[in-house]
C-alpha positions as CSV (number, residue, x, y, z in Angstrom):
1,X,24.9,-22.0,-1.9
2,X,24.3,-18.5,-3.1
3,X,23.5,-15.7,-0.7
4,X,21.6,-12.6,-2.0
5,X,22.1,-9.5,0.2
6,X,19.8,-6.6,-0.4
7,X,21.7,-3.4,0.0
8,X,20.4,0.2,0.0
9,X,23.3,1.9,1.6
10,X,21.6,2.3,5.0
11,X,23.3,1.5,8.3
12,X,20.9,-1.4,8.7
13,X,22.0,-2.8,5.3
14,X,25.6,-2.5,6.4
15,X,24.8,-4.3,9.6
16,X,23.2,-7.1,7.6
17,X,26.3,-7.6,5.5
18,X,28.6,-7.7,8.6
19,X,26.3,-10.1,10.4
20,X,26.0,-12.4,7.4
21,X,29.8,-12.5,7.1
22,X,30.3,-13.3,10.8
23,X,27.6,-16.0,11.0
24,X,27.2,-17.7,7.6
25,X,29.6,-20.2,5.9
26,X,31.6,-18.7,3.0
27,X,29.5,-18.8,-0.1
28,X,29.1,-16.9,-3.3
29,X,27.3,-13.6,-2.6
30,X,25.3,-11.3,-4.8
31,X,24.9,-7.8,-3.3
32,X,21.8,-6.3,-4.8
33,X,20.6,-2.7,-5.0
34,X,17.1,-2.5,-6.5
35,X,16.2,0.9,-8.0
36,X,13.2,2.4,-9.6
37,X,12.9,5.6,-11.7
38,X,12.0,8.5,-9.5
39,X,8.8,9.1,-11.5
40,X,7.8,5.5,-10.7
41,X,8.4,6.2,-7.0
42,X,6.2,9.2,-7.1
43,X,3.4,7.2,-8.8
44,X,3.7,4.5,-6.1
45,X,3.0,6.9,-3.3
46,X,-0.7,7.1,-2.5
47,X,-0.2,10.8,-1.6
48,X,0.6,11.5,-5.3
49,X,-2.5,9.8,-6.6
50,X,-4.2,13.1,-7.2
51,X,-1.5,14.1,-9.8
52,X,0.1,10.9,-11.0
53,X,2.9,11.5,-13.6
54,X,3.5,9.5,-16.7
55,X,6.6,7.3,-16.6
56,X,8.6,6.8,-19.8
57,X,9.5,3.1,-19.4
58,X,11.1,3.1,-22.9
59,X,14.0,5.3,-21.9
60,X,17.4,3.6,-21.8
61,X,18.9,6.2,-19.5
62,X,17.8,6.9,-15.9
63,X,19.8,9.1,-13.5
64,X,19.0,6.6,-10.7
65,X,20.7,3.7,-12.6
66,X,24.3,4.9,-12.1
67,X,23.6,5.7,-8.5
68,X,22.3,2.2,-7.8
69,X,25.2,0.7,-9.6
70,X,27.7,2.6,-7.5
71,X,25.7,1.7,-4.3
72,X,25.8,-2.0,-5.2
73,X,29.6,-1.7,-5.8
74,X,30.0,-0.1,-2.4
75,X,28.0,-2.9,-0.8
76,X,30.1,-5.5,-2.6
77,X,33.2,-3.9,-1.3
78,X,31.8,-4.0,2.2
79,X,31.0,-7.7,1.8
80,X,34.6,-8.4,0.7
81,X,36.0,-6.4,3.6
82,X,33.7,-8.3,6.0
83,X,35.1,-11.6,4.8
84,X,33.2,-12.8,1.8
85,X,35.5,-13.8,-1.1
86,X,33.3,-14.4,-4.1
87,X,31.1,-11.3,-4.4
88,X,29.1,-9.9,-7.3
89,X,27.6,-6.4,-7.3
90,X,24.3,-6.1,-9.0
91,X,21.7,-3.4,-9.5
92,X,18.3,-4.1,-10.9
93,X,15.5,-1.8,-12.1
94,X,12.0,-2.4,-11.0
95,X,8.8,-0.5,-12.0
96,X,7.0,-2.1,-9.0
97,X,7.8,-2.2,-5.3
98,X,11.4,-2.7,-4.2
99,X,10.6,-5.9,-2.4
100,X,9.3,-7.4,-5.6
101,X,12.6,-6.6,-7.4
102,X,14.5,-8.4,-4.6
103,X,12.3,-11.5,-4.8
104,X,12.6,-11.5,-8.6
105,X,16.4,-11.3,-8.6
106,X,16.6,-14.0,-5.8
107,X,14.6,-16.2,-8.1
108,X,16.8,-15.3,-11.1
109,X,20.0,-16.2,-9.3
110,X,18.4,-19.1,-7.5
111,X,19.5,-17.7,-4.1
112,X,19.5,-20.2,-1.2
113,X,19.2,-17.3,1.2
114,X,18.1,-13.7,1.1
115,X,19.7,-11.4,3.7
116,X,18.2,-8.0,4.4
117,X,18.3,-5.4,7.1
118,X,15.1,-4.7,9.0
119,X,14.9,-1.1,8.1
120,X,16.3,0.9,5.1
121,X,16.0,4.2,3.4
122,X,12.4,3.9,2.5
123,X,11.4,6.5,5.1
124,X,7.8,7.8,4.9
125,X,7.2,5.4,2.0
126,X,7.9,2.5,4.3
127,X,5.3,3.9,6.8
128,X,2.7,4.1,4.0
129,X,3.4,0.9,2.0
130,X,5.0,-1.3,4.6
131,X,8.5,-2.7,5.3
132,X,10.5,-4.0,2.4
133,X,12.0,-6.8,4.6
134,X,8.6,-7.9,5.8
135,X,7.2,-8.0,2.3
136,X,10.2,-10.0,1.0
137,X,9.7,-12.4,3.9
138,X,6.1,-12.9,3.0
139,X,6.4,-13.1,-0.7
140,X,9.3,-15.4,-1.3
141,X,9.6,-19.1,-1.0
142,X,13.3,-18.8,-0.1
143,X,14.9,-18.7,3.3
144,X,15.2,-15.1,4.4
145,X,17.3,-13.7,7.2
146,X,16.2,-10.3,8.5
147,X,18.9,-8.7,10.5
148,X,17.9,-6.2,13.2
149,X,19.6,-2.9,13.6
150,X,22.9,-2.8,15.5
151,X,22.6,-2.2,19.3
152,X,23.1,1.4,20.2
153,X,25.5,1.9,23.2
């Protein structure tokens, strides 16, 4: 069994890792941070449609790439501390929506389960385009665990 955990650094993503470690049998884990170039993000937002920017998809260097790599490594470290033993950190670039990147990597690693928090750092974009976790749930043929936010005292 392989578990893919989507990780964006948010409190909800941390909660998802901790919940998965407490409730799932030990299994290999891939902690995934999906990133997209900032210019792609701007083009995805309907509010930017009036002045869409050109994205250079041929570039080998994107400032967001290293940030995503570091975020995935931090998520993998959280997974290890939570009790998972076999953990791989992975970042993946997408030029489409984040949910599609998660689904694509889940297919690539043949994940038996996708784990995601119910909210992330998508902010206003989530309000406009919809929840990443909801889209993953509806666009994958794999079992998906959407972990709600931690209870506030």
